[in-house]
ROLO-332705 format. One record per residue: residue in three letters; x, y, z of N, C-alpha, C, O, CB in turn; residue number from 1. Coordinates in nm, 3 decimals. Last residue first. Glycine has a CB too. Layout:
<nodes>
<ALA, <X, Y, Z>, <X, Y, Z>, <X, Y, Z>, <X, Y, Z>, <X, Y, Z>, NUM>
...
</nodes>
This chain:
<nodes>
<SER, <1.385, 0.064, 0.153>, <1.379, 0.236, 0.265>, <1.371, 0.315, 0.089>, <1.365, 0.437, 0.077>, <1.608, 0.302, 0.417>, 95>
<ILE, <1.474, -0.226, 0.228>, <1.385, -0.118, 0.213>, <1.368, 0.006, 0.272>, <1.347, 0.044, 0.387>, <1.295, -0.157, 0.226>, 94>
<GLY, <1.540, -0.374, 0.472>, <1.585, -0.404, 0.338>, <1.508, -0.317, 0.245>, <1.473, -0.391, 0.153>, <1.567, -0.552, 0.304>, 93>
<PRO, <1.276, -0.443, 0.612>, <1.379, -0.473, 0.637>, <1.405, -0.493, 0.508>, <1.350, -0.573, 0.432>, <1.398, -0.561, 0.729>, 92>
<TRP, <1.085, -0.184, 0.710>, <1.047, -0.278, 0.600>, <1.194, -0.315, 0.618>, <1.260, -0.215, 0.643>, <0.979, -0.221, 0.439>, 91>
<PRO, <1.162, 0.025, 0.891>, <1.079, 0.018, 0.806>, <1.130, -0.120, 0.773>, <1.234, -0.154, 0.829>, <1.071, 0.130, 0.708>, 90>
<ARG, <0.919, 0.042, 1.258>, <0.985, -0.016, 1.204>, <1.028, 0.008, 0.997>, <0.921, 0.011, 0.937>, <0.920, -0.128, 1.261>, 89>
<ARG, <0.585, 0.269, 1.205>, <0.699, 0.123, 1.252>, <0.804, 0.163, 1.162>, <0.813, 0.241, 1.066>, <0.641, -0.069, 1.212>, 88>
<SER, <0.495, 0.523, 1.063>, <0.575, 0.484, 1.264>, <0.619, 0.380, 1.279>, <0.701, 0.369, 1.370>, <0.480, 0.474, 1.407>, 87>
<THR, <0.440, 0.469, 0.871>, <0.538, 0.498, 0.891>, <0.610, 0.520, 0.995>, <0.730, 0.532, 1.018>, <0.540, 0.553, 0.846>, 86>
<HIS, <0.226, 0.118, 0.779>, <0.276, 0.265, 0.817>, <0.413, 0.294, 0.883>, <0.487, 0.210, 0.935>, <0.180, 0.322, 0.911>, 85>
<ARG, <0.245, -0.046, 0.485>, <0.309, -0.030, 0.640>, <0.295, 0.105, 0.662>, <0.338, 0.195, 0.589>, <0.473, -0.072, 0.663>, 84>
<ILE, <0.173, -0.347, 0.304>, <0.085, -0.159, 0.354>, <0.138, -0.184, 0.467>, <0.118, -0.280, 0.541>, <-0.124, -0.111, 0.365>, 83>
<HIS, <0.253, -0.503, 0.048>, <0.309, -0.442, 0.162>, <0.248, -0.374, 0.179>, <0.227, -0.300, 0.083>, <0.414, -0.397, 0.175>, 82>
<LEU, <0.213, -0.564, -0.238>, <0.364, -0.648, -0.161>, <0.305, -0.629, 0.047>, <0.315, -0.711, 0.137>, <0.591, -0.497, -0.217>, 81>
<ILE, <0.077, -0.583, -0.541>, <0.038, -0.541, -0.418>, <0.174, -0.618, -0.277>, <0.189, -0.739, -0.259>, <-0.146, -0.605, -0.410>, 80>
<VAL, <0.167, -0.601, -0.824>, <0.189, -0.674, -0.722>, <0.185, -0.586, -0.566>, <0.281, -0.541, -0.504>, <0.321, -0.742, -0.758>, 79>
<VAL, <0.086, -0.551, -1.152>, <0.113, -0.481, -1.015>, <0.035, -0.558, -0.891>, <-0.085, -0.573, -0.864>, <0.058, -0.319, -1.023>, 78>
<GLU, <0.170, -0.669, -1.491>, <0.046, -0.695, -1.312>, <0.146, -0.600, -1.226>, <0.268, -0.589, -1.243>, <0.033, -0.929, -1.202>, 77>
<HIS, <0.240, -0.781, -1.710>, <0.100, -0.740, -1.745>, <0.072, -0.729, -1.613>, <-0.040, -0.768, -1.581>, <0.003, -0.837, -1.834>, 76>
<GLN, <0.568, -0.762, -1.592>, <0.489, -0.712, -1.707>, <0.349, -0.655, -1.715>, <0.322, -0.535, -1.724>, <0.484, -0.805, -1.782>, 75>
<ASP, <0.514, -0.669, -1.279>, <0.544, -0.786, -1.335>, <0.469, -0.822, -1.459>, <0.362, -0.882, -1.465>, <0.529, -0.879, -1.241>, 74>
<ILE, <0.641, -0.473, -0.994>, <0.580, -0.489, -1.159>, <0.595, -0.596, -1.226>, <0.713, -0.629, -1.237>, <0.635, -0.402, -1.256>, 73>
<ARG, <0.532, -0.434, -0.687>, <0.599, -0.430, -0.761>, <0.541, -0.447, -0.918>, <0.423, -0.437, -0.951>, <0.681, -0.504, -0.712>, 72>
<TYR, <0.501, -0.224, -0.369>, <0.443, -0.297, -0.469>, <0.589, -0.327, -0.591>, <0.700, -0.274, -0.591>, <0.297, -0.197, -0.531>, 71>
<TYR, <0.383, -0.126, -0.047>, <0.491, -0.168, -0.087>, <0.457, -0.310, -0.213>, <0.417, -0.425, -0.193>, <0.573, -0.202, 0.056>, 70>
<ILE, <0.308, 0.233, 0.076>, <0.218, 0.118, 0.034>, <0.320, 0.083, -0.093>, <0.351, 0.156, -0.187>, <0.035, 0.162, -0.008>, 69>
<ARG, <0.260, 0.358, 0.382>, <0.292, 0.305, 0.278>, <0.322, 0.190, 0.198>, <0.353, 0.078, 0.237>, <0.339, 0.340, 0.275>, 68>
<TYR, <0.155, 0.602, 0.592>, <0.124, 0.412, 0.495>, <0.178, 0.480, 0.382>, <0.162, 0.585, 0.320>, <-0.085, 0.319, 0.453>, 67>
<PRO, <-0.031, 0.811, 0.709>, <0.115, 0.774, 0.698>, <0.173, 0.668, 0.656>, <0.280, 0.650, 0.716>, <0.164, 0.779, 0.794>, 66>
<TYR, <-0.210, 1.092, 0.434>, <-0.233, 0.939, 0.529>, <-0.117, 0.866, 0.554>, <-0.062, 0.831, 0.450>, <-0.326, 0.824, 0.456>, 65>
<PRO, <-0.343, 1.172, 0.256>, <-0.262, 1.192, 0.382>, <-0.234, 1.186, 0.491>, <-0.231, 1.245, 0.599>, <-0.249, 1.238, 0.401>, 64>
<ARG, <-0.083, 0.940, 0.073>, <-0.125, 1.085, 0.131>, <-0.270, 1.123, 0.188>, <-0.339, 1.063, 0.105>, <-0.104, 1.181, 0.020>, 63>
<ALA, <-0.004, 0.639, 0.056>, <-0.071, 0.712, 0.062>, <-0.183, 0.835, 0.185>, <-0.266, 0.835, 0.276>, <-0.095, 0.642, 0.001>, 62>
<TRP, <0.353, 0.697, -0.126>, <0.240, 0.714, 0.004>, <0.109, 0.707, -0.016>, <0.075, 0.770, -0.116>, <0.243, 0.841, 0.071>, 61>
<LEU, <0.429, 0.370, -0.225>, <0.347, 0.455, -0.255>, <0.300, 0.594, -0.206>, <0.187, 0.619, -0.250>, <0.277, 0.396, -0.254>, 60>
<THR, <0.765, 0.244, -0.395>, <0.654, 0.287, -0.243>, <0.600, 0.386, -0.301>, <0.646, 0.466, -0.382>, <0.723, 0.343, -0.075>, 59>
<TYR, <0.823, -0.075, -0.558>, <0.860, 0.026, -0.563>, <0.787, 0.071, -0.406>, <0.758, -0.011, -0.319>, <0.827, 0.091, -0.702>, 58>
<ILE, <1.121, -0.339, -0.692>, <1.027, -0.278, -0.596>, <1.010, -0.165, -0.520>, <1.094, -0.124, -0.440>, <1.020, -0.336, -0.527>, 57>
<GLY, <1.332, -0.302, -0.834>, <1.205, -0.414, -0.860>, <1.081, -0.385, -0.796>, <0.967, -0.404, -0.837>, <1.238, -0.560, -0.808>, 56>
<GLY, <1.608, -0.348, -0.598>, <1.590, -0.360, -0.673>, <1.421, -0.435, -0.729>, <1.380, -0.548, -0.701>, <1.699, -0.395, -0.682>, 55>
<ARG, <1.545, -0.163, -0.253>, <1.541, -0.332, -0.332>, <1.471, -0.326, -0.442>, <1.349, -0.311, -0.449>, <1.466, -0.462, -0.249>, 54>
<ASP, <1.528, 0.102, -0.237>, <1.664, 0.011, -0.281>, <1.682, -0.132, -0.315>, <1.771, -0.197, -0.369>, <1.750, 0.014, -0.185>, 53>
<THR, <1.281, 0.180, -0.471>, <1.341, 0.159, -0.386>, <1.437, 0.080, -0.361>, <1.456, -0.015, -0.437>, <1.288, 0.151, -0.336>, 52>
<PRO, <1.098, 0.383, -0.661>, <1.204, 0.283, -0.705>, <1.243, 0.281, -0.454>, <1.225, 0.358, -0.360>, <1.391, 0.393, -0.887>, 51>
<ARG, <0.795, 0.556, -0.636>, <0.893, 0.588, -0.546>, <1.001, 0.392, -0.595>, <0.952, 0.290, -0.548>, <0.798, 0.628, -0.336>, 50>
<GLY, <0.511, 0.560, -0.796>, <0.523, 0.508, -0.754>, <0.690, 0.553, -0.701>, <0.709, 0.634, -0.792>, <0.468, 0.418, -0.812>, 49>
<LYS, <0.404, 0.526, -1.159>, <0.399, 0.661, -1.003>, <0.426, 0.671, -0.907>, <0.394, 0.780, -0.860>, <0.315, 0.704, -0.944>, 48>
<HIS, <0.375, 0.307, -1.259>, <0.533, 0.386, -1.230>, <0.487, 0.488, -1.120>, <0.543, 0.514, -1.014>, <0.615, 0.483, -1.387>, 47>
<PRO, <0.167, 0.259, -1.314>, <0.210, 0.165, -1.228>, <0.393, 0.239, -1.176>, <0.479, 0.216, -1.092>, <0.202, -0.006, -1.327>, 46>
<GLN, <-0.093, 0.358, -1.361>, <0.003, 0.416, -1.363>, <0.089, 0.408, -1.290>, <0.119, 0.495, -1.208>, <-0.013, 0.495, -1.370>, 45>
<ASP, <-0.369, 0.239, -1.367>, <-0.323, 0.317, -1.545>, <-0.176, 0.378, -1.504>, <-0.123, 0.447, -1.591>, <-0.457, 0.492, -1.620>, 44>
<ALA, <-0.337, 0.080, -1.177>, <-0.373, -0.027, -1.278>, <-0.335, 0.110, -1.462>, <-0.304, 0.092, -1.580>, <-0.609, -0.102, -1.231>, 43>
<LEU, <-0.260, 0.266, -0.965>, <-0.160, 0.214, -1.018>, <-0.160, 0.129, -1.146>, <-0.060, 0.100, -1.212>, <-0.116, 0.156, -0.931>, 42>
<GLY, <-0.507, 0.372, -0.910>, <-0.479, 0.427, -0.977>, <-0.359, 0.367, -1.028>, <-0.332, 0.403, -1.143>, <-0.489, 0.530, -0.939>, 41>
<ASP, <-0.548, 0.093, -0.674>, <-0.623, 0.158, -0.788>, <-0.544, 0.205, -0.935>, <-0.521, 0.134, -1.033>, <-0.685, 0.287, -0.722>, 40>
<ILE, <-0.381, 0.237, -0.482>, <-0.377, 0.134, -0.572>, <-0.418, 0.082, -0.681>, <-0.348, 0.033, -0.770>, <-0.391, 0.080, -0.540>, 39>
<GLN, <-0.508, 0.508, -0.471>, <-0.376, 0.504, -0.491>, <-0.349, 0.379, -0.525>, <-0.273, 0.382, -0.623>, <-0.303, 0.545, -0.389>, 38>
<ARG, <-0.793, 0.333, -0.350>, <-0.780, 0.451, -0.477>, <-0.624, 0.467, -0.545>, <-0.613, 0.442, -0.665>, <-0.822, 0.620, -0.406>, 37>
<LYS, <-0.672, 0.235, -0.141>, <-0.790, 0.165, -0.201>, <-0.763, 0.239, -0.305>, <-0.676, 0.182, -0.371>, <-0.941, 0.165, -0.139>, 36>
<ILE, <-0.621, 0.481, 0.051>, <-0.535, 0.345, -0.038>, <-0.566, 0.253, -0.061>, <-0.505, 0.157, -0.013>, <-0.438, 0.290, -0.005>, 35>
<VAL, <-0.889, 0.635, 0.105>, <-0.763, 0.715, 0.031>, <-0.615, 0.595, -0.033>, <-0.537, 0.617, -0.126>, <-0.689, 0.841, 0.182>, 34>
<GLY, <-1.026, 0.439, 0.178>, <-1.074, 0.469, 0.078>, <-0.905, 0.500, 0.011>, <-0.834, 0.441, -0.071>, <-1.199, 0.587, 0.094>, 33>
<ILE, <-0.896, 0.342, 0.460>, <-0.915, 0.288, 0.314>, <-0.949, 0.309, 0.227>, <-0.929, 0.222, 0.143>, <-0.954, 0.226, 0.291>, 32>
<VAL, <-0.954, 0.633, 0.559>, <-0.788, 0.616, 0.549>, <-0.787, 0.490, 0.432>, <-0.714, 0.500, 0.333>, <-0.698, 0.562, 0.729>, 31>
<ASP, <-1.240, 0.653, 0.541>, <-1.129, 0.767, 0.470>, <-0.967, 0.705, 0.450>, <-0.888, 0.725, 0.357>, <-1.115, 0.920, 0.589>, 30>
<ARG, <-1.282, 0.420, 0.710>, <-1.392, 0.394, 0.575>, <-1.223, 0.520, 0.477>, <-1.140, 0.483, 0.393>, <-1.659, 0.506, 0.606>, 29>
<ALA, <-1.190, 0.507, 0.961>, <-1.117, 0.361, 0.954>, <-1.162, 0.353, 0.810>, <-1.090, 0.273, 0.750>, <-1.173, 0.219, 1.071>, 28>
<ALA, <-1.286, 0.780, 1.050>, <-1.110, 0.761, 0.965>, <-1.107, 0.666, 0.946>, <-1.000, 0.650, 0.886>, <-0.966, 0.783, 1.023>, 27>
<ARG, <-1.538, 0.665, 1.087>, <-1.543, 0.761, 0.990>, <-1.352, 0.747, 0.910>, <-1.309, 0.722, 0.798>, <-1.596, 0.933, 1.086>, 26>
<GLN, <-1.477, 0.455, 1.359>, <-1.515, 0.427, 1.219>, <-1.523, 0.566, 1.061>, <-1.511, 0.529, 0.944>, <-1.671, 0.366, 1.258>, 25>
<ASN, <-1.253, 0.452, 1.536>, <-1.261, 0.625, 1.443>, <-1.400, 0.540, 1.324>, <-1.405, 0.580, 1.207>, <-1.024, 0.700, 1.310>, 24>
<ARG, <-1.161, 0.259, 1.693>, <-1.114, 0.402, 1.733>, <-1.244, 0.523, 1.662>, <-1.298, 0.624, 1.709>, <-0.929, 0.428, 1.652>, 23>
<GLN, <-1.191, 0.069, 1.558>, <-1.226, 0.012, 1.658>, <-1.184, 0.212, 1.732>, <-1.205, 0.235, 1.851>, <-1.127, -0.169, 1.702>, 22>
<ASP, <-1.083, 0.112, 1.279>, <-1.248, 0.129, 1.327>, <-1.300, 0.064, 1.459>, <-1.413, 0.017, 1.475>, <-1.346, 0.061, 1.214>, 21>
<LEU, <-0.780, 0.081, 1.323>, <-0.955, 0.255, 1.329>, <-1.038, 0.213, 1.340>, <-1.110, 0.266, 1.425>, <-1.023, 0.367, 1.200>, 20>
<TYR, <-0.808, -0.238, 1.281>, <-0.692, -0.113, 1.413>, <-0.794, 0.040, 1.428>, <-0.857, 0.083, 1.525>, <-0.465, -0.036, 1.302>, 19>
<SER, <-0.949, -0.260, 1.068>, <-0.944, -0.323, 1.246>, <-0.953, -0.223, 1.317>, <-1.033, -0.153, 1.379>, <-0.806, -0.401, 1.309>, 18>
<PHE, <-0.808, -0.130, 0.845>, <-0.906, -0.079, 0.883>, <-0.987, -0.139, 1.050>, <-1.059, -0.072, 1.123>, <-0.981, -0.094, 0.757>, 17>
<ILE, <-0.548, -0.251, 0.928>, <-0.552, -0.084, 0.969>, <-0.655, -0.102, 0.940>, <-0.694, -0.104, 1.057>, <-0.473, 0.046, 0.907>, 16>
<GLU, <-0.622, -0.550, 0.867>, <-0.575, -0.482, 1.060>, <-0.527, -0.340, 1.037>, <-0.457, -0.298, 1.130>, <-0.408, -0.580, 1.161>, 15>
<GLU, <-0.677, -0.514, 0.561>, <-0.765, -0.551, 0.703>, <-0.732, -0.511, 0.851>, <-0.806, -0.452, 0.930>, <-0.767, -0.698, 0.717>, 14>
<ARG, <-0.446, -0.447, 0.455>, <-0.532, -0.363, 0.516>, <-0.631, -0.436, 0.596>, <-0.655, -0.395, 0.709>, <-0.593, -0.281, 0.424>, 13>
<ASP, <-0.255, -0.685, 0.584>, <-0.230, -0.576, 0.645>, <-0.328, -0.418, 0.575>, <-0.303, -0.305, 0.617>, <-0.063, -0.576, 0.633>, 12>
<ALA, <-0.394, -0.873, 0.421>, <-0.391, -0.919, 0.594>, <-0.305, -0.758, 0.651>, <-0.307, -0.735, 0.772>, <-0.259, -1.118, 0.636>, 11>
<LEU, <-0.299, -0.838, 0.178>, <-0.443, -0.826, 0.222>, <-0.459, -0.808, 0.335>, <-0.543, -0.725, 0.370>, <-0.519, -0.919, 0.199>, 10>
<ALA, <-0.057, -0.826, 0.188>, <-0.052, -0.708, 0.193>, <-0.206, -0.693, 0.200>, <-0.257, -0.583, 0.220>, <0.029, -0.644, 0.085>, 9>
<ARG, <0.001, -1.129, 0.213>, <0.036, -1.024, 0.292>, <-0.042, -0.917, 0.324>, <-0.091, -0.894, 0.435>, <0.129, -0.980, 0.250>, 8>
<PRO, <-0.188, -1.174, -0.041>, <-0.223, -1.264, 0.098>, <-0.197, -1.157, 0.221>, <-0.280, -1.108, 0.298>, <-0.106, -1.418, 0.119>, 7>
<THR, <-0.107, -0.931, -0.267>, <-0.085, -1.073, -0.197>, <-0.128, -1.091, -0.083>, <-0.099, -1.001, -0.004>, <0.039, -1.111, -0.181>, 6>
<TYR, <-0.361, -0.863, -0.490>, <-0.259, -0.847, -0.311>, <-0.183, -0.968, -0.290>, <-0.216, -1.086, -0.302>, <-0.370, -0.840, -0.142>, 5>
<TRP, <-0.315, -0.696, -0.808>, <-0.341, -0.813, -0.750>, <-0.295, -0.757, -0.655>, <-0.224, -0.657, -0.658>, <-0.297, -0.941, -0.790>, 4>
<VAL, <-0.427, -0.506, -1.103>, <-0.361, -0.528, -0.976>, <-0.413, -0.595, -0.892>, <-0.535, -0.587, -0.872>, <-0.335, -0.434, -0.918>, 3>
<ARG, <-0.319, -0.485, -1.461>, <-0.400, -0.595, -1.365>, <-0.345, -0.547, -1.261>, <-0.224, -0.527, -1.271>, <-0.381, -0.764, -1.379>, 2>
<MET, <-0.316, -0.222, -1.690>, <-0.239, -0.355, -1.630>, <-0.366, -0.335, -1.471>, <-0.438, -0.252, -1.415>, <0.004, -0.326, -1.594>, 1>
</nodes>
């Protein structure tokens, strides 16, 4: 399957990297690397995430880091919708 990011998800990824890079460059590379690997893995295993309360949207942890990746599956594509730190308020309507 093809995996692509919405503009919001790309902005999320860049904000995470920028924030961490200002504090610890190695941590920034490590976190973004895990996020990217988890997302890349969805091409082969799109259902490895957990379904959310909002139909058709899945969530995947970027373990060991406290980030959740939200995505949906559209026919032959995985669409990354949002990447969110778990200490933030939940994404409205999704748990």
